Structures are given as C-alpha cells and as structure tokens.
C-alpha positions as a Markdown table, in Angstrom:
| # | Residue | x | y | z |
|---|---|---|---|---|
| 1 | Met | 89.3 | 138.5 | 108.6 |
| 2 | Ser | 93.0 | 138.3 | 109.3 |
| 3 | Arg | 95.4 | 136.8 | 106.9 |
| 4 | Thr | 98.3 | 134.5 | 107.9 |
| 5 | Pro | 101.4 | 136.7 | 108.0 |
| 6 | Val | 104.0 | 136.2 | 105.3 |
| 7 | Ile | 107.3 | 134.9 | 106.5 |
| 8 | Ile | 110.5 | 135.7 | 104.7 |
| 9 | Thr | 113.4 | 133.3 | 105.0 |
| 10 | Ser | 116.9 | 134.4 | 103.9 |
| 11 | Leu | 119.5 | 131.7 | 103.0 |
| 12 | Gln | 123.1 | 131.8 | 101.9 |
| 13 | Leu | 126.0 | 129.7 | 100.7 |
| 14 | Thr | 129.7 | 130.5 | 100.9 |
| 15 | Asn | 131.4 | 127.3 | 99.8 |
| 16 | Ala | 131.1 | 125.8 | 96.3 |
| 17 | Ala | 131.9 | 122.4 | 97.7 |
| 18 | Arg | 128.6 | 122.6 | 99.6 |
| 19 | Val | 126.4 | 122.9 | 96.5 |
| 20 | Arg | 124.5 | 119.6 | 96.4 |
| 21 | Ala | 123.2 | 118.4 | 93.0 |
| 22 | Pro | 119.8 | 116.7 | 92.9 |
| 23 | Ser | 119.9 | 113.0 | 93.3 |
| 24 | Arg | 117.9 | 112.3 | 90.2 |
| 25 | Pro | 119.3 | 113.1 | 86.8 |
| 26 | Pro | 118.1 | 116.2 | 84.9 |
| 27 | Pro | 115.0 | 115.7 | 82.8 |
| 28 | Pro | 115.7 | 114.9 | 79.2 |
| 29 | Gly | 116.4 | 117.9 | 77.0 |
| 30 | Leu | 117.1 | 120.3 | 79.9 |
| 31 | Thr | 119.5 | 123.1 | 78.9 |
| 32 | Ile | 120.4 | 126.3 | 80.8 |
| 33 | Ala | 121.8 | 129.3 | 78.9 |
| 34 | Arg | 122.4 | 132.9 | 79.5 |
| 35 | Ala | 119.9 | 135.4 | 78.0 |
| 36 | His | 119.8 | 139.1 | 77.6 |
| 37 | Ala | 116.3 | 140.2 | 76.6 |
| 38 | Pro | 114.5 | 142.6 | 78.9 |
| 39 | Glu | 111.2 | 141.5 | 77.4 |
| 40 | Leu | 112.0 | 137.9 | 78.5 |
| 41 | Asn | 112.7 | 139.0 | 82.1 |
| 42 | His | 109.4 | 140.9 | 82.0 |
| 43 | Leu | 107.4 | 138.0 | 80.5 |
| 44 | Leu | 108.8 | 135.3 | 82.9 |
| 45 | Tyr | 108.4 | 137.6 | 85.9 |
| 46 | Thr | 104.8 | 138.2 | 85.2 |
| 47 | Thr | 103.9 | 134.7 | 84.0 |
| 48 | Ile | 105.6 | 132.8 | 86.9 |
| 49 | Gly | 104.9 | 135.6 | 89.4 |
| 50 | Gln | 101.1 | 135.5 | 89.0 |
| 51 | Asp | 101.1 | 132.1 | 90.8 |
| 52 | Phe | 103.1 | 133.4 | 93.7 |
| 53 | Asn | 102.0 | 137.0 | 94.3 |
| 54 | Trp | 105.0 | 138.7 | 92.7 |
| 55 | Thr | 103.9 | 142.2 | 92.4 |
| 56 | Asp | 106.9 | 144.6 | 93.0 |
| 57 | Arg | 107.8 | 144.9 | 89.3 |
| 58 | Leu | 104.3 | 144.9 | 87.8 |
| 59 | Pro | 104.1 | 148.7 | 87.3 |
| 60 | Trp | 107.6 | 148.9 | 85.7 |
| 61 | Thr | 107.9 | 150.6 | 82.3 |
| 62 | Thr | 109.9 | 149.2 | 79.4 |
| 63 | Glu | 112.7 | 151.5 | 80.2 |
| 64 | Gln | 112.8 | 150.2 | 83.8 |
| 65 | Trp | 112.9 | 146.6 | 82.6 |
| 66 | Thr | 115.7 | 147.4 | 80.1 |
| 67 | Thr | 117.8 | 149.1 | 82.8 |
| 68 | Tyr | 117.1 | 146.3 | 85.3 |
| 69 | Ala | 117.9 | 143.5 | 82.8 |
| 70 | Gly | 121.2 | 145.2 | 82.1 |
| 71 | Ser | 122.1 | 145.0 | 85.8 |
| 72 | Val | 121.5 | 141.3 | 86.3 |
| 73 | Glu | 122.7 | 138.0 | 84.8 |
| 74 | Thr | 119.7 | 136.1 | 83.5 |
| 75 | Gln | 119.9 | 132.3 | 82.9 |
| 76 | Val | 117.0 | 130.5 | 81.2 |
| 77 | Ala | 116.2 | 126.8 | 81.5 |
| 78 | Thr | 114.5 | 125.1 | 78.6 |
| 79 | Leu | 113.1 | 121.6 | 78.2 |
| 80 | Gly | 113.4 | 120.7 | 74.5 |
| 81 | Asp | 112.1 | 123.8 | 72.8 |
| 82 | Lys | 109.9 | 125.1 | 75.7 |
| 83 | Thr | 111.1 | 127.7 | 78.3 |
| 84 | Ala | 110.9 | 126.0 | 81.7 |
| 85 | Gly | 112.1 | 128.7 | 84.1 |
| 86 | Tyr | 114.9 | 131.2 | 84.9 |
| 87 | Tyr | 117.0 | 132.9 | 87.5 |
| 88 | Glu | 118.5 | 136.3 | 87.8 |
| 89 | Leu | 121.8 | 137.0 | 89.6 |
| 90 | Arg | 122.6 | 140.5 | 91.0 |
| 91 | Glu | 126.0 | 141.3 | 92.3 |
| 92 | Arg | 126.3 | 143.8 | 95.1 |
| 93 | Asp | 128.3 | 144.4 | 98.3 |
| 94 | Gly | 130.7 | 141.6 | 97.5 |
| 95 | Ala | 128.0 | 139.0 | 97.3 |
| 96 | Val | 125.6 | 137.7 | 94.6 |
| 97 | Glu | 121.9 | 137.6 | 95.2 |
| 98 | Val | 119.6 | 135.2 | 93.4 |
| 99 | Ala | 117.2 | 138.0 | 92.8 |
| 100 | Ile | 114.6 | 135.8 | 91.0 |
| 101 | Phe | 114.2 | 132.1 | 90.7 |
| 102 | Gly | 111.1 | 130.5 | 89.2 |
| 103 | Leu | 109.7 | 127.8 | 87.1 |
| 104 | Leu | 106.8 | 127.9 | 84.7 |
| 105 | Glu | 103.9 | 125.7 | 85.7 |
| 106 | His | 104.5 | 123.0 | 83.1 |
| 107 | Ala | 108.1 | 122.5 | 84.4 |
| 108 | Arg | 107.2 | 122.1 | 88.1 |
| 109 | Gly | 107.6 | 118.7 | 89.7 |
| 110 | Leu | 109.9 | 117.4 | 86.9 |
| 111 | Gly | 113.3 | 117.9 | 88.6 |
| 112 | Val | 114.1 | 121.1 | 86.8 |
| 113 | Gly | 114.2 | 123.3 | 89.9 |
| 114 | Gly | 117.0 | 121.4 | 91.7 |
| 115 | His | 119.2 | 121.4 | 88.6 |
| 116 | Leu | 118.5 | 125.1 | 87.8 |
| 117 | Leu | 119.2 | 126.1 | 91.4 |
| 118 | Ala | 122.5 | 124.1 | 91.6 |
| 119 | His | 123.5 | 125.9 | 88.4 |
| 120 | Ala | 122.5 | 129.3 | 89.9 |
| 121 | Leu | 124.6 | 128.6 | 93.0 |
| 122 | Arg | 127.6 | 127.5 | 91.1 |
| 123 | Arg | 127.4 | 130.4 | 88.8 |
| 124 | Gly | 126.9 | 132.9 | 91.7 |
| 125 | Leu | 130.0 | 131.5 | 93.5 |
| 126 | Gln | 132.1 | 132.0 | 90.4 |
| 127 | Ile | 131.3 | 135.7 | 90.7 |
| 128 | Ala | 131.5 | 136.2 | 94.5 |
| 129 | Pro | 132.3 | 134.2 | 97.6 |
| 130 | Arg | 128.8 | 134.4 | 99.0 |
| 131 | Val | 125.4 | 133.7 | 97.3 |
| 132 | Trp | 122.2 | 134.5 | 99.0 |
| 133 | Leu | 118.5 | 134.6 | 98.3 |
| 134 | His | 115.2 | 135.0 | 100.1 |
| 135 | Thr | 112.0 | 133.1 | 99.8 |
| 136 | Cys | 108.6 | 133.6 | 101.5 |
| 137 | Thr | 105.6 | 131.6 | 102.4 |
| 138 | Asp | 103.8 | 132.8 | 99.3 |
| 139 | Asp | 106.4 | 131.1 | 97.1 |
| 140 | Ala | 106.1 | 127.5 | 95.7 |
| 141 | Pro | 105.5 | 125.0 | 98.5 |
| 142 | His | 108.8 | 123.1 | 97.7 |
| 143 | Ala | 111.0 | 126.2 | 97.3 |
| 144 | Leu | 112.5 | 126.3 | 100.8 |
| 145 | Ala | 113.1 | 122.5 | 100.8 |
| 146 | Asn | 114.9 | 122.8 | 97.4 |
| 147 | Tyr | 117.0 | 125.7 | 98.7 |
| 148 | Arg | 118.1 | 123.7 | 101.8 |
| 149 | Ala | 118.6 | 120.5 | 99.8 |
| 150 | Arg | 121.0 | 122.3 | 97.5 |
| 151 | Gly | 123.1 | 123.4 | 100.5 |
| 152 | Leu | 121.9 | 126.9 | 101.3 |
| 153 | Gln | 121.7 | 127.7 | 105.0 |
| 154 | Ile | 119.2 | 129.9 | 106.7 |
| 155 | Phe | 120.5 | 133.1 | 108.2 |
| 156 | Asp | 117.4 | 135.1 | 108.9 |
| 157 | Val | 113.6 | 134.5 | 109.3 |
| 158 | Arg | 111.2 | 137.3 | 109.8 |
| 159 | Pro | 107.5 | 138.2 | 109.2 |
| 160 | Val | 106.6 | 140.9 | 106.7 |
C-alpha cells in the first residue's frame, strides 16, 4: 500500500509592510511573551507535534533540548491562563527561520494562529531582513493558507 507523498512548501517574507494582520480581532485574553525554558520547548514540541507527525526531536536528551533552546527565541501564546501555542525563531545566514510554529488543540480555530504568526513575522523582521519557514502536507490543514494570508510567499515546493 503506497502512502501519499509528503510535500514541503517553503515560504518567505522580506518586507515588514507586507505582514497582514488577521481581519478578526484577537481572542479575548490572548498574550504573547518570550520564554526561555527548554522543558517548555520540549513539552510543546511533543504535545503539538503528536498531531502532525513531528518526530525529528523526539529522541533528544535534556542536554540537547537545553542547547537548542539557547539557540532560538521562543515566544509563547496564552489565552487567559492556558498556554495556546508557540513559535521558535532561529537566526542563520542573514535570515530568520520560523523553526517551529504550532497551536495546542484547544486553541485551534479561535483566531490565535493568525495573530501569533503575524507576531512571529514582525519579530523575525526586526532581527533580519528575511523571514522564512516551511510547512508540509502533514501539518495542520489551514497552515499553508494562514502563512499565505499573513503575506508569506512561496519560494519552493518539493516532495520528501
């Protein structure tokens, strides 16, 4: 039995004026704040990732998580007192990669994703003149549409 091939789509943004905020207001109580806690990166990666086949980091040790968390900027979204999602920014080669972007199940479909992504793009463009990310067909069904709606443009599409 053959499996449908996974397609990776890479997108980028090079102009802060092109970041488009969502048309609907943020959900009540949404806050986004920087965090530095390797155990939080690990917990969110494994919890969100189980829904989308994120497996690359599953075998990492505590030391690897600590080293990695020190090399990225992590921003966490909360709704009231509940964690809603997060993103990680990684600077390299004169650009910023949105290395991880994800929402916990209870926050999906509430408008959190658009506001969190706009925040990630604006923050990334404060660091470097180009922000990029990739998504794949295993990710959330609305991920690609959200990325394009926020102003990101596709620069590569390829099967895995």
